[in-house]
KETITI-154836 format. One record per residue (C-alpha): x, y, z; residue in one letter. Coordinates in steps of 0.1 Angstrom, whole numbers, plus 5000, padded with zeros to 4 digits. Layout:
REM KETITI-154836
XYZA ...
REM end
This chain:
REM KETITI-154836
630241038507X 631340668512X 635040598522X 636940358502X 637340028520X 639839778510X 640539368526X 643539198519X 642938818515X 645938548515X 645438198499X 648337968507X 648637678485X 650737368484X 653537548457X 652837938463X 650638178479X 648538458463X 647738798479X 644838998466X 643439318474X 639539348471X 637939678468X 634939618493X 632739898474X 632739748439X 633939408443X 637039458418X 640139268424X 642139558426X 645839418428X 647139038429X 650538898438X 651638518434X 654938418449X 656338058451X 657637938483X 661337978486X 662037648497X 658937458478X 657837128485X 660436978510X 659736578498X 663336448490X 665936578519X 665736858544X 667437178531X 670337178557X 672236878560X 670536718531X 669136438555X 667136198530X 663236168537X 661335858536X 658635788510X 655035988513X 656836288529X 655936638521X 657236908542X 657237318543X 659437558559X 657237778581X 659138088576X 658338108536X 654738168548X 655638498566X 658038608539X 655638538509X 652838718528X 654839018535X 656239068503X 652938998487X 651039248507X 653939528499X 653439438464X 649839468461X 649939818480X 652239938456X 650039828426X 647340038442X 648540338452X 646640518482X 644840198492X 646840138522X 645040338548X 641640218539X 642739858542X 640239748573X 640939358572X 643239068566X 641838718560X 644038398550X 643438028542X 645737718541X 646337398531X 644637148557X 646036948578X 649337148576X 650637108610X 653537268630X 655137198661X 656237498682X 657237608716X 654837778740X 655438128727X 654937998690X 658837958681X 658637678653X 661037398662X 662537368630X 663637728633X 665837618662X 669537478656X 668937198680X 665837068664X 666437178625X 668236838616X 665336648629X 662436598599X 659836568626X 660236878638X 659237068604X 655737168592X 653936848578X 651736958547X 648536818538X 649736578518X 652436428540X 651036068538X 653535858557X 651035828590X 648635618570X 649235288591X 648535518621X 645235628603X 644135278598X 644735168633X 642835468645X 639835378623X 639935008633X 639735108674X 637035348665X 634835098646X 636034798674X 634535078702X 631435198681X 632435558684X 630035758674X 631736078663X 633535858633X 630735908613X 631036278612X 633936188592X 632535958569X 633335638587X 637235688579X 639835908596X 642636018571X 646336028572X 646336398560X 644736488595X 646336638626X 645836298652X 647736058628X 650736308622X 650936368659X 651135988669X 653935968641X 655836218659X 655436028691X 656335718680X 659135808658X 660836098676X 659636138713X 661936388718X 660436638694X 656936538707X 657836588742X 659736958734X 656437078712X 654337258737X 651737368705X 650837188674X 649437428654X 647437478622X 649837658600X 646837918595X 646737978633X 650438038635X 650538298606X 647838458625X 649738478657X 652538618636X 650538918626X 648638998659X 650738818686X 647238618693X 647038268696X 643538218683X 642837868669X 640337838641X 637237618651X 636937528612X 640437318612X 639937168645X 636337038636X 637536878601X 640936758605X 641636708647X 638236568657X 636836828678X 633436918678X 631537228694X 630137108729X 631436748725X 635436838724X 637636558715X 637136158718X 637336048754X 640835958765X 639835598767X 639935598729X 643235738725X 644635488751X 643235198732X 644735308699X 648135448714X 648835318747X 650735598767X 650135858742X 649436188763X 649736548761X 647436618730X 645036788747X 647137068759X 649337088727X 645937138707X 644337378730X 640837408740X 639437718728X 638737758692X 637138058672X 634338068643X 635038168608X 634738538606X 636038628638X 638338888647X 641738738660X 643039108670X 644739338652X 648239418636X 651139408661X 652739798657X 655839638642X 653839438618X 651939728608X 655039938603X 656939658579X 653539648559X 652639998554X 649239938571X 647140108602X 647739918633X 643839928634X 643439668607X 641739378619X 642839008613X 640538728605X 640438368623X 642238148598X 640737928575X 641037648553X 641837718517X 638837538502X 636137628526X 636837998521X 636037938483X 632137878495X 631438238498X 634438358476X 632438208445X 629138378454X 627338058469X 625438128497X 623037838506X 622137478502X 622037328465X 625037458452X 628337238451X 631337398451X 634437248440X 638137398438X 640137268414X 643737298418X 646637048428X 643936858443X 640036918448X 638136998475X 634136948472X 631637118495X 627837148503X 626037278531X 622937148547X 620537268575X 620836958591X 623636668599X 623536378579X 626036118578X 627536058546X 629935768540X 633335898524X 633036238531X 636036408552X 633736588575X 630936778586X 630737028613X 628037318625X 629037668611X 632037488596X 631537668562X 628637918566X 627238018598X 623837878609X 624337568583X 626237218586X 629137228562X 630136888545X 633636848530X 634736568505X 637436598477X 640236418454X 643836408461X 645336448432X 644136638400X 646636938390X 649536728405X 648236418382X 648336608350X 651636778359X 653136438363X 652136338330X 653136628313X 656336638332X 657136248331X 655336038306X 654336288275X 656936298250X 659336578252X 659136878223X 662336918201X 664137148224X 663736918253X 660837088273X 657936918291X 654636898265X 652537148271X 649337078290X 647237338264X 648537118236X 647636828253X 644336928262X 643637028225X 644636678212X 642636538239X 639436728228X 639436618195X 638136238207X 634536158210X 633236038241X 634435678247X 636935698220X 639935688240X 638935328252X 640635378287X 639335398322X 641635598350X 641335558386X 642735918396X 644535808428X 647935908422X 647936078457X 645435808472X 641835838477X 640536118495X 636936058489X 634735828488X 637235528500X 639335798521X 642435548516X 645935698511X 647535398506X 645935348470X 647335448440X 646735528404X 645335298376X 644835308338X 642835028319X 642334948284X 645734998271X 646434878236X 649334918208X 647235238195X 647235448229X 648935748227X 649636048251X 646536248240X 644135938248X 646035888282X 645636248290X 641836248280X 641235958302X 643036118332X 640436408326X 637636168326X 638835998355X 638736298376X 635336368363X 634236038370X 635836068405X 633836378411X 630736218401X 631035958429X 631536238454X 628336398439X 626336078439X 627536038476X 626036348489X 622636318468X 622135958481X 622136088518X 619636358514X 622136658504X 620636898476X 622636928447X 621537138420X 624637288403X 628337278404X 630537618411X 634137528400X 636837748411X 640737728408X 643237778382X 642437458367X 638537548360X 639437838340X 642537668320X 640737358312X 637237378293X 637437018286X 637336908322X 634537128332X 632537008303X 633436658311X 632336728351X 629236838336X 628536538313X 629636278340X 627436438369X 624836538345X 624736898362X 625337238350X 628537388360X 629737768364X 632937888366X 633238268383X 635338508364X 637938498392X 641138308391X 641638358428X 638438238444X 640038148478X 642038458483X 638938668474X 636838468499X 639538528527X 639238888520X 635638838527X 636238728560X 638738978566X 635939258559X 633639078583X 636039068611X 636739398607X 632739478616X 630239648597X 630940008606X 634239958587X 633639698560X 630339758558X 629439368562X 627939248593X 627938858581X 629738668555X 626438538538X 625938928534X 629339008518X 629238668498X 625838778480X 626939148476X 630139078460X 629938758439X 632038758409X 630338728375X 630338418355X 632938368336X 631938028318X 629037808317X 628737438310X 625537208303X 625736838300X 625436718264X 622436438253X 624936218235X 628036278260X 625536218288X 624335908274X 628235778268X 629335868301X 626635718321X 627435378305X 631435468310X 630735578345X 628935238351X 632135058342X 634335288361X 632335228391X 632734858389X 636934908385X 636535118413X 634834888437X 636934608427X 640234808429X 639335008457X 637434778479X 637434408470X 640834378460X 642634708474X 645034468490X 646934448458X 647234828454X 648234818492X 651134578489X 652534748456X 652935038477X 654234858509X 656834668485X 657834998468X 658535138502X 660734858515X 662834888484X 663535258488X 664535188524X 666634938514X 668435088488X 669035418513X 670535128535X 672834978507X 673835348499X 675035408537X 676935048535X 678635168502X 679735488514X 
REM end
């Protein structure tokens, strides 16, 4: 008789973490727990002392990751009694680049009293965008020097990535930079807490830290040209990186005891939240375009060879699936933008509560294609693809005195669909197959209108898997692979993805009439996109600069008045 086998997948997002217990024999999601981070996103001031943060900052408390992971694991084991002895592996994914300064033994600087009041000692979240000027400088010098590696990143380095964040610390708080002996992706740090082993993931290093297998980092001459005197970054990043699905080790005895799990439980090398969704959704090869729709979106395809795609955020061998090149792109504000509208712009209910997104969607669904009369550039958090410019800001064109909340909300949805179509077009134009779209994440399940718009705007069928926790599911699959075939039944991630693919919950196909209207609107949207994001990007850049200048001035005046 075949023994039971389970794997745990932990998906660390921007606002909360999901912990999933996956039955490796049936593919059933046996138990699920979702927990918010106790400190949330730290964007206004530090938790202790109340030091105000500048604009475009976004921090986390690393202790929150351990707190929610341990609580989540205990809860799913409580919900599925008897499963604990049969848990063979744990996999986890995090947002990226979400980077943490630590000492050589992995102690976060922000956990030490001497550094806790220093903002640069904290965990910088992926959407920490205040280093954009440094990213711009990196781009300029790379282009001037003709650095060939820049093509791997679509010709642009993002402020969301590793080196702009490191350079920001180096420029603004040299003491924190010098005291930091490791700069770790937070997923690598969590794995270290579970296993006692520092096992850095090749995935995050390849896409976010300019590292490539066989080539390593850009040469020192490049960094010296960008940031004269900038040193120490190689030792702080490390030199050994592990492929997805590799085992980082097993649970430390004390950790296993706290969690109620066997010490032999394998822990997979950490992964990026979006990338684990590819196998988690059941995709296992070229032709599928997987988009994870949440706070932001990440869009992925795989191919058999490396191609240069302007505006992509990275390509790496074995980055998503072994034996294939994995390509990444995405949109920086989706759920964040919808939430902003409901909380800040839409009218309040008679009780004073924010407008319900489901009610907004129902009202927006009543319009015909083109009826709202608006075009939206969805750059509320900058543009990730295809312009790779975090200093851009959102734009809605076409307001009249008859424009209402539902018109605007539908335009936000349409703008998201058009932004996604631009990414699809970039992949296809550069020789990558895109036959269908697999959409996962909470918004993919909750917004049928958005999924239909994605299909209409791209001209492609859209499939939504019957799982609201595809990233956690994918991480569980990697945990199973790390445990090895004798214990889990799976020797590789492709085999696991095919065997345990979730069923389809919803399918959407492009409509003939809607498709024709949206092709016309998409042409107009592209003109607006290029005008505001390319030819006249200075306008939006200057608006953002002046806003930051005014915020700093107000802070200075407040200090003077006090």
